[in-house]
C-alpha positions as CSV (number, residue, x, y, z in Angstrom):
1,M,23.9,-0.9,25.6
2,R,22.7,2.6,24.7
3,S,22.9,1.9,20.9
4,T,20.8,-1.2,21.4
5,Q,18.1,0.9,23.1
6,V,18.2,3.5,20.3
7,Q,17.9,0.8,17.7
8,Q,15.0,-0.8,19.5
9,E,13.2,2.6,19.7
10,R,13.7,3.1,16.0
11,T,12.4,-0.3,15.2
12,E,9.3,0.3,17.5
13,S,8.7,3.6,15.7
14,T,8.9,2.0,12.3
15,K,6.6,-0.8,13.4
16,E,4.1,1.7,14.7
17,Y,3.8,3.6,11.4
18,T,3.8,0.5,9.2
19,K,1.0,-1.0,11.4
20,E,-0.9,2.3,11.6
21,Y,-0.7,3.0,7.8
22,R,-0.8,-0.6,6.4
23,D,-4.0,0.4,4.6
24,I,-2.3,3.3,2.8
25,A,0.4,0.8,1.7
26,V,-2.3,-1.6,0.5
27,L,-3.9,1.3,-1.5
28,L,-0.7,2.1,-3.2
29,A,0.1,-1.5,-4.0
30,A,-3.4,-2.0,-5.4
31,A,-3.3,1.1,-7.5
32,S,0.2,0.2,-8.8
33,A,-0.9,-3.3,-9.6
34,L,-3.9,-1.9,-11.5
35,T,-1.9,0.6,-13.5
36,R,1.0,-1.9,-13.9
37,S,3.4,0.9,-12.9
38,P,5.5,1.3,-9.8
39,S,5.6,5.1,-10.1
40,L,3.1,5.8,-7.3
41,I,5.1,3.7,-4.9
42,D,8.4,5.2,-6.1
43,R,7.1,8.7,-5.6
44,L,6.3,7.9,-1.9
45,T,9.5,5.9,-1.3
46,Y,11.8,8.6,-2.7
47,A,9.9,11.7,-1.6
48,L,12.1,14.5,-0.4
49,S,9.3,16.6,0.9
50,P,5.6,16.0,1.8
51,E,4.1,17.4,-1.4
52,P,5.1,14.6,-3.8
53,A,4.2,11.9,-1.3
54,L,0.8,13.4,-0.6
55,K,0.2,13.8,-4.4
56,A,1.0,10.1,-4.9
57,V,-1.6,9.1,-2.3
58,A,-4.1,11.5,-3.9
59,D,-3.4,10.0,-7.3
60,A,-3.8,6.4,-5.9
61,L,-7.2,7.5,-4.5
62,R,-8.3,8.9,-7.9
63,I,-7.3,5.6,-9.6
64,L,-9.3,3.7,-7.0
65,Q,-12.3,6.1,-7.4
66,S,-12.2,5.8,-11.2
67,D,-12.0,2.0,-10.9
68,Q,-14.9,1.8,-8.5
69,N,-17.0,4.1,-10.7
70,S,-16.6,1.7,-13.7
71,Q,-19.1,-0.9,-14.7
72,N,-16.9,-3.8,-13.7
73,P,-14.4,-2.7,-10.9
74,A,-11.1,-4.5,-11.0
75,I,-10.3,-3.8,-7.3
76,T,-12.5,-5.5,-4.7
77,Q,-12.3,-6.1,-0.9
78,G,-13.1,-9.3,0.8
79,K,-11.7,-11.9,3.2
80,D,-9.5,-14.9,2.7
81,G,-10.2,-18.4,3.8
82,R,-9.1,-17.6,7.4
83,G,-11.2,-14.5,7.6
84,Y,-8.4,-12.0,7.1
85,P,-9.1,-8.9,5.0
86,I,-7.8,-8.9,1.4
87,V,-7.8,-6.6,-1.6
88,S,-8.1,-8.4,-4.9
89,V,-6.9,-6.8,-8.2
90,R,-8.1,-8.3,-11.4
91,V,-5.2,-8.0,-13.8
92,E,-6.0,-8.3,-17.5
93,D,-3.7,-11.1,-18.7
94,R,-4.1,-13.2,-15.5
95,N,-6.7,-15.9,-14.8
96,V,-6.4,-15.4,-11.0
97,P,-6.6,-12.0,-9.3
98,L,-3.6,-10.5,-7.5
99,V,-4.4,-10.7,-3.8
100,I,-2.9,-8.1,-1.4
101,R,-3.4,-8.9,2.3
102,G,-5.0,-6.0,4.1
103,R,-7.8,-3.5,3.5
104,L,-8.2,-0.1,1.7
105,P,-8.0,3.0,3.9
106,S,-10.8,4.9,5.5
107,S,-11.0,8.7,5.0
108,E,-9.8,9.0,8.7
109,S,-6.8,6.9,8.0
110,V,-5.9,9.1,5.0
111,R,-6.4,12.2,7.0
112,S,-4.1,11.0,9.8
113,F,-1.5,9.9,7.2
114,V,-1.6,13.4,5.6
115,E,-1.1,15.1,8.9
116,D,1.8,12.8,9.9
117,V,3.6,13.0,6.6
118,S,3.2,16.8,6.6
119,R,5.2,16.7,9.8
120,D,7.7,14.0,8.9
121,V,8.3,12.9,5.3
122,N,10.3,9.8,6.5
123,I,6.9,8.2,7.3
124,A,6.0,8.4,3.6
125,R,9.3,6.7,2.7
126,K,8.6,3.9,5.1
127,I,5.1,3.3,3.8
128,G,6.3,3.5,0.2
129,T,8.8,0.8,1.0
130,Y,6.2,-1.3,2.8
131,A,3.8,-0.9,-0.2
132,S,6.5,-2.2,-2.5
133,S,7.0,-5.3,-0.3
134,L,3.2,-5.9,-0.2
135,L,3.1,-5.8,-4.0
136,V,6.1,-8.0,-4.5
137,E,4.7,-10.5,-2.0
138,A,1.3,-10.6,-3.8
139,Q,3.0,-11.0,-7.2
140,L,5.2,-13.9,-6.0
141,R,2.2,-15.6,-4.4
142,L,0.3,-15.2,-7.7
143,E,3.2,-16.6,-9.7
144,R,3.4,-19.6,-7.4
145,E,-0.4,-20.2,-7.5
146,E,-0.4,-20.0,-11.3
147,G,2.5,-22.5,-11.5
148,E,0.7,-25.1,-9.5
């Protein structure tokens, strides 16, 4: 019975961080989609200390900032048909944008993430894995939509 309780506490802890920092995962997924490289997500997922994880988030923010400062930004926020927030990434060789469910982070969310990851790098690993799943889900959905 005790091991079940410990497992449930771990699951609740993971759910808490993945819910709290979903927007960070969306940022990483969007920046990775735009650059067509999984390296930002990988740096978070395999971080052994807080520094590489925080640098990956800073790099993702710089990619987003650079995109938003361009004449025709590839990353936009909106809502889907049911009113849920989405982030769309226009990918060069696709007719339809890659759609990631969620929103981009606020500065407060980034601040909180930085503080939490500075205390526990495992949070970064969880969010990196979550970002990867969001990107794969969006890519599979795009493939399915293009095939229809």
